[in-house]
NUSEMI-879936 format. One line per field, with one value per residue (C-alpha): residue in three letters; y, z, x. Coordinates in nm, 2 decimals, padded with zeros to 4 digits, m for minus. Each point is the difference from the previous one (the first is absolute). Layout:
! residues N
resn: ALA; ...
yy: Y; ...
zz: Z; ...
xx: X; ...
END
This chain:
! residues 351
resn: UNK; UNK; UNK; UNK; UNK; UNK; UNK; UNK; UNK; UNK; UNK; UNK; UNK; UNK; UNK; UNK; UNK; UNK; UNK; UNK; UNK; UNK; UNK; UNK; UNK; UNK; UNK; UNK; UNK; UNK; UNK; UNK; UNK; UNK; UNK; UNK; UNK; UNK; UNK; UNK; UNK; UNK; UNK; UNK; UNK; UNK; UNK; UNK; UNK; UNK; UNK; UNK; UNK; UNK; UNK; UNK; UNK; UNK; UNK; UNK; UNK; UNK; UNK; UNK; UNK; UNK; UNK; UNK; UNK; UNK; UNK; UNK; UNK; UNK; UNK; UNK; UNK; UNK; UNK; UNK; UNK; UNK; UNK; UNK; UNK; UNK; UNK; UNK; UNK; UNK; UNK; UNK; UNK; UNK; UNK; UNK; UNK; UNK; UNK; UNK; UNK; UNK; UNK; UNK; UNK; UNK; UNK; UNK; UNK; UNK; UNK; UNK; UNK; UNK; UNK; UNK; UNK; UNK; UNK; UNK; UNK; UNK; UNK; UNK; UNK; UNK; UNK; UNK; UNK; UNK; UNK; UNK; UNK; UNK; UNK; UNK; UNK; UNK; UNK; UNK; UNK; UNK; UNK; UNK; UNK; UNK; UNK; UNK; UNK; UNK; UNK; UNK; UNK; UNK; UNK; UNK; UNK; UNK; UNK; UNK; UNK; UNK; UNK; UNK; UNK; UNK; UNK; UNK; UNK; UNK; UNK; UNK; UNK; UNK; UNK; UNK; UNK; UNK; UNK; UNK; UNK; UNK; UNK; UNK; UNK; UNK; UNK; UNK; UNK; UNK; UNK; UNK; UNK; UNK; UNK; UNK; UNK; UNK; UNK; UNK; UNK; UNK; UNK; UNK; UNK; UNK; UNK; UNK; UNK; UNK; UNK; UNK; UNK; UNK; UNK; UNK; UNK; UNK; UNK; UNK; UNK; UNK; UNK; UNK; UNK; UNK; UNK; UNK; UNK; UNK; UNK; UNK; UNK; UNK; UNK; UNK; UNK; UNK; UNK; UNK; UNK; UNK; UNK; UNK; UNK; UNK; UNK; UNK; UNK; UNK; UNK; UNK; UNK; UNK; UNK; UNK; UNK; UNK; UNK; UNK; UNK; UNK; UNK; UNK; UNK; UNK; UNK; UNK; UNK; UNK; UNK; UNK; UNK; UNK; UNK; UNK; UNK; UNK; UNK; UNK; UNK; UNK; UNK; UNK; UNK; UNK; UNK; UNK; UNK; UNK; UNK; UNK; UNK; UNK; UNK; UNK; UNK; UNK; UNK; UNK; UNK; UNK; UNK; UNK; UNK; UNK; UNK; UNK; UNK; UNK; UNK; UNK; UNK; UNK; UNK; UNK; UNK; UNK; UNK; UNK; UNK; UNK; UNK; UNK; UNK; UNK; UNK; UNK; UNK; UNK; UNK; UNK; UNK; UNK; UNK; UNK; UNK; UNK; UNK; UNK; UNK; UNK; UNK; UNK; UNK; UNK; UNK; UNK; UNK; UNK; UNK
yy: m00.60; m00.10; 00.24; m00.31; m00.02; 00.40; m00.03; m00.26; 00.19; 00.29; m00.15; m00.19; 00.16; 00.00; m00.12; 00.31; 00.14; m00.26; 00.09; 00.31; m00.04; m00.27; 00.26; 00.26; m00.19; m00.14; 00.39; 00.09; m00.29; 00.13; 00.37; m00.13; m00.24; 00.24; 00.33; m00.21; m00.08; 00.02; 00.34; 00.08; m00.15; 00.16; 00.32; 00.05; 00.00; m00.32; 00.10; m00.09; m00.36; m00.07; m00.18; 00.16; 00.20; m00.35; m00.17; 00.04; m00.24; 00.26; 00.24; m00.17; m00.05; 00.32; 00.08; m00.31; 00.14; 00.37; m00.17; m00.24; 00.33; 00.22; 00.21; m00.26; 00.28; 00.15; m00.13; m00.18; m00.27; m00.30; m00.15; m00.36; m00.19; m00.09; 00.16; 00.00; 00.22; 00.19; 00.11; 00.04; 00.32; 00.36; 00.05; m00.05; 00.38; 00.03; m00.24; 00.25; 00.35; m00.16; m00.16; 00.28; 00.22; m00.24; m00.04; 00.38; m00.16; m00.10; m00.39; m00.19; m00.24; m00.26; m00.22; m00.31; m00.18; m00.19; m00.26; m00.35; 00.04; m00.34; m00.06; m00.06; 00.40; 00.09; m00.13; 00.16; 00.33; 00.02; m00.08; 00.38; 00.12; 00.14; m00.11; 00.24; 00.14; 00.22; m00.10; m00.22; m00.25; m00.12; m00.33; m00.16; m00.29; m00.23; m00.27; m00.33; m00.17; m00.35; 00.12; m00.21; 00.28; 00.25; m00.16; 00.21; 00.27; m00.16; m00.04; 00.38; 00.27; 00.21; 00.26; 00.15; m00.07; m00.22; m00.19; m00.21; m00.13; m00.10; m00.22; m00.15; m00.10; m00.11; m00.25; m00.09; m00.09; m00.22; 00.28; 00.15; 00.36; 00.23; 00.03; 00.37; 00.11; 00.36; 00.19; 00.08; 00.02; m00.35; m00.14; 00.15; m00.09; m00.16; 00.36; 00.26; m00.18; 00.04; 00.35; 00.12; 00.15; 00.22; 00.12; 00.14; 00.14; 00.14; 00.18; 00.13; 00.12; m00.02; m00.20; m00.25; 00.14; m00.25; m00.15; m00.08; m00.07; m00.28; m00.06; 00.37; 00.04; m00.40; m00.22; m00.43; m00.13; m00.38; m00.16; 00.18; m00.13; m00.32; m00.01; 00.13; m00.26; m00.25; 00.18; m00.01; m00.37; m00.05; 00.18; m00.16; m00.35; 00.10; 00.19; m00.33; m00.16; 00.29; 00.23; m00.13; 00.08; 00.34; 00.10; m00.10; 00.15; 00.33; m00.04; 00.03; 00.30; 00.17; m00.20; 00.20; 00.36; m00.05; 00.34; 00.15; 00.07; m00.23; m00.04; m00.27; 00.14; m00.18; 00.21; 00.03; m00.29; m00.02; m00.24; 00.00; m00.15; m00.14; m00.26; m00.19; m00.15; m00.03; m00.03; 00.14; m00.27; 00.06; 00.35; 00.00; m00.25; 00.27; 00.25; m00.21; m00.12; 00.35; 00.17; m00.29; 00.05; 00.34; m00.08; m00.23; 00.23; 00.28; 00.24; 00.13; m00.11; 00.26; m00.11; 00.39; m00.06; 00.04; 00.34; 00.12; m00.16; m00.11; m00.12; m00.33; 00.34; 00.13; m00.32; m00.08; m00.37; m00.21; 00.24; 00.31; 00.33; 00.18; 00.36; 00.24; 00.07; m00.32; 00.05; 00.34; m00.19; m00.27; 00.22; 00.22; m00.32; m00.08; 00.30; m00.01; m00.32; 00.08; 00.33; m00.18; m00.25; 00.25; 00.19; m00.30; m00.03; 00.38; m00.06; m00.30; 00.14; 00.29; m00.19
zz: 03.90; 00.17; m00.06; m00.16; m00.22; m00.06; m00.06; m00.25; m00.17; m00.06; m00.05; m00.27; m00.33; m00.21; m00.36; m00.17; 00.23; m00.16; m00.35; 00.06; 00.12; m00.27; m00.25; 00.10; 00.04; m00.40; m00.08; 00.14; m00.13; m00.36; 00.03; 00.11; m00.31; m00.24; 00.17; 00.03; m00.37; m00.16; m00.11; 00.34; 00.14; m00.23; 00.08; 00.36; 00.19; 00.04; 00.41; m00.05; m00.05; 00.23; 00.34; 00.16; m00.14; m00.10; m00.24; m00.29; m00.15; m00.02; m00.11; m00.32; m00.10; 00.04; m00.25; m00.21; m00.08; m00.04; m00.27; m00.17; m00.02; m00.09; m00.30; m00.27; m00.15; 00.27; 00.00; 00.34; 00.15; 00.22; 00.27; 00.07; 00.26; 00.41; 00.30; m00.07; m00.32; 00.22; 00.26; m00.29; m00.16; 00.18; m00.11; m00.38; 00.04; 00.00; m00.26; m00.18; 00.04; m00.09; m00.35; m00.06; 00.05; m00.17; m00.34; m00.01; 00.04; 00.21; 00.16; 00.19; 00.24; 00.16; 00.29; 00.02; 00.26; 00.31; 00.24; m00.06; m00.36; m00.21; m00.36; m00.01; 00.15; m00.26; m00.21; 00.14; 00.01; m00.30; m00.13; 00.12; m00.29; m00.24; m00.39; m00.19; 00.30; m00.09; 00.22; 00.20; 00.22; 00.25; 00.12; 00.32; 00.04; 00.27; 00.24; m00.17; 00.19; m00.05; m00.27; 00.20; 00.26; m00.28; 00.22; 00.28; m00.24; m00.11; 00.31; 00.13; m00.29; 00.13; m00.27; m00.12; m00.34; m00.28; m00.18; m00.29; 00.13; 00.31; m00.17; m00.26; 00.27; 00.25; m00.30; m00.05; 00.38; m00.09; 00.22; m00.15; m00.11; 00.30; m00.06; m00.13; 00.12; m00.22; 00.39; 00.06; 00.35; 00.04; m00.21; 00.18; 00.36; 00.18; m00.10; 00.12; 00.31; 00.21; m00.14; 00.05; 00.35; m00.10; m00.32; 00.18; 00.27; m00.27; m00.19; 00.35; 00.11; m00.23; m00.24; 00.14; m00.06; m00.19; 00.16; m00.32; 00.17; 00.22; 00.14; 00.00; 00.29; 00.10; 00.08; 00.00; 00.36; 00.06; m00.01; m00.36; m00.10; 00.09; m00.17; m00.32; 00.01; m00.01; m00.28; m00.21; 00.02; m00.11; m00.29; m00.07; 00.06; m00.25; m00.31; m00.16; 00.05; m00.13; m00.21; m00.35; 00.07; 00.17; m00.29; m00.26; 00.25; m00.05; m00.34; m00.03; 00.20; m00.25; m00.31; 00.08; 00.04; m00.41; m00.10; 00.30; 00.08; 00.25; 00.23; 00.24; 00.31; 00.28; 00.36; 00.19; 00.17; 00.29; m00.12; 00.35; 00.14; m00.24; m00.15; 00.37; m00.05; m00.45; m00.04; m00.33; m00.20; 00.03; 00.03; m00.38; m00.10; 00.07; m00.18; m00.30; m00.01; 00.02; m00.29; m00.23; 00.04; m00.04; m00.35; m00.08; 00.06; m00.18; 00.27; 00.23; 00.35; 00.25; 00.30; 00.20; 00.28; m00.11; m00.20; 00.29; 00.24; 00.22; 00.34; 00.24; 00.23; m00.19; 00.06; 00.31; m00.08; m00.33; m00.28; 00.17; 00.02; 00.29; 00.00; m00.25; m00.15; m00.17; m00.08; m00.17; m00.18; m00.17; m00.09; m00.21; m00.17; m00.04; m00.15; m00.24; m00.17; 00.02; m00.20; m00.24; m00.08; 00.02; m00.29; m00.18; 00.04; m00.05; m00.31; m00.14; 00.07; m00.23; m00.26
xx: m05.01; 00.35; 00.28; 00.15; m00.28; 00.03; 00.40; m00.05; m00.26; 00.18; 00.30; m00.12; m00.04; m00.25; m00.01; m00.06; 00.30; 00.21; m00.09; 00.06; 00.34; 00.09; m00.16; 00.27; 00.29; m00.12; m00.01; 00.33; 00.18; m00.17; 00.10; 00.38; 00.03; m00.12; 00.20; 00.33; 00.10; 00.31; m00.05; m00.07; 00.39; 00.14; m00.15; 00.06; 00.30; 00.15; 00.01; m00.38; 00.04; 00.34; m00.09; 00.31; 00.33; 00.16; m00.28; 00.17; m00.25; m00.25; 00.25; 00.07; m00.36; m00.04; 00.35; m00.18; m00.30; 00.12; 00.20; m00.28; m00.21; 00.22; 00.17; 00.15; 00.19; 00.19; 00.35; 00.03; 00.23; m00.18; 00.20; m00.11; 00.15; 00.11; 00.09; 00.39; m00.17; m00.20; 00.29; 00.24; m00.08; m00.11; m00.36; m00.20; m00.05; 00.43; 00.01; m00.24; 00.10; 00.37; m00.12; m00.21; 00.32; 00.21; m00.20; m00.21; m00.35; m00.20; m00.02; m00.21; 00.14; m00.23; 00.14; m00.18; 00.27; m00.09; 00.17; m00.03; m00.10; 00.04; m00.01; m00.38; m00.08; 00.27; m00.25; m00.26; 00.17; 00.08; m00.37; m00.03; 00.17; m00.23; 00.02; 00.17; 00.21; 00.28; 00.28; 00.22; m00.08; 00.26; m00.09; 00.24; 00.11; m00.13; 00.06; m00.01; m00.33; m00.25; m00.26; m00.23; 00.03; m00.20; m00.32; 00.04; m00.06; m00.27; m00.20; 00.08; 00.12; 00.26; m00.09; m00.35; 00.11; m00.22; 00.25; m00.01; 00.39; m00.06; m00.30; 00.24; 00.25; m00.28; m00.09; 00.34; 00.05; m00.35; m00.24; m00.30; m00.01; m00.12; m00.38; m00.11; m00.32; 00.10; m00.08; 00.36; m00.09; m00.10; 00.24; 00.28; m00.16; 00.27; 00.19; m00.27; m00.14; 00.34; m00.02; m00.38; 00.06; 00.30; m00.10; m00.34; 00.23; 00.21; m00.33; m00.10; 00.39; 00.28; 00.15; 00.29; 00.39; 00.18; 00.32; 00.18; 00.36; 00.00; 00.37; 00.16; 00.22; m00.05; 00.28; m00.07; m00.07; 00.11; m00.36; m00.10; 00.39; m00.12; m00.32; 00.17; 00.25; m00.26; m00.18; 00.27; 00.11; m00.35; 00.03; 00.31; m00.13; m00.29; 00.18; 00.17; m00.42; m00.21; 00.26; m00.15; m00.38; 00.10; 00.15; m00.22; m00.25; 00.22; m00.02; m00.35; m00.04; 00.24; m00.19; m00.34; 00.18; 00.04; 00.02; 00.18; 00.37; 00.06; 00.29; 00.12; 00.15; 00.25; m00.11; 00.31; 00.14; 00.23; 00.22; 00.18; m00.32; m00.10; 00.32; 00.08; m00.37; m00.04; 00.37; 00.17; m00.07; m00.39; 00.02; 00.19; m00.28; m00.29; 00.17; 00.06; m00.36; m00.15; 00.22; m00.02; m00.44; 00.07; 00.20; m00.29; m00.24; 00.17; 00.02; 00.24; 00.12; 00.14; 00.21; 00.08; 00.16; 00.35; m00.11; m00.10; 00.27; m00.20; 00.16; m00.03; m00.08; m00.28; m00.26; m00.22; 00.00; 00.10; m00.24; m00.12; 00.19; m00.03; 00.15; m00.09; 00.32; 00.00; m00.34; 00.09; 00.30; m00.20; m00.26; 00.23; 00.14; m00.34; m00.12; 00.27; m00.09; m00.35; 00.01; 00.23; m00.21; m00.27; 00.12; m00.01; m00.35; m00.12; 00.22; m00.16; m00.31; 00.05; 00.10
END
């Protein structure tokens, strides 16, 4: 036998070896499918899921499953929204501690805020609020955008959360509901596969430590300023075209939370940056549209910038706070409003 023939024979796997290899891989997949469930996600540290400290989609997935599977009888607050809202308050733990002290009983706070959250993402996250929820859902406003962009989330889900609301919004956009097998990992393979190695690493070493605030101490560079202006111009252009569809979707998100106390909130906004691009007229129309929607839905609308005494120098850019003192001021005002509404919820349940 020649050396080439020998090497070929040695390197060519036998049918039995292939079968064994495939069987082991299938067994591993089945094991992962059995192990990784919503209950598993909720029961383990969020850092076990996270690909890196900035992986807020995994952080929010953990918080959403914790909320969905938790005690519906506890008095609580759920914060849902975009990065502008996330960067406005110091932490969910600070809010929970302050609220518990303010109203004299334990309050849980669920932080479901992440960057780039669209109106259909708010619907997905809102679906985590369980039936019989005893608390307040604070839902931030989000940028008005082309409803067709939901296709991106349809093809690759951001959050590993089964959502009837997202399926409904998909149908309205002419898309079929996502197929569901009932196997959590399979249904959200686009979420779990990119995180598989980091999940294994976290189990073997230690969970990732989340980086919650992305802009503390930072200032805008010239390149970012150009990109931001281009983005704001696009949003100003989109607003008149898509505002009606956007606010109809916001209304549906509120309707789906029937039985829960809902507050619509405008996250901090740096008018010195936004107004030169949007113009005062468009900014006023946006505020009116949101206030009118809240009135129609019978919910409160909050804009806390003035009460928190936010200044232009408190911002990194057009909407993200970049200093701790500003976050503390905003958190204090937010807690005051939440304490009032939570007391109303508690009183209604006593009645």
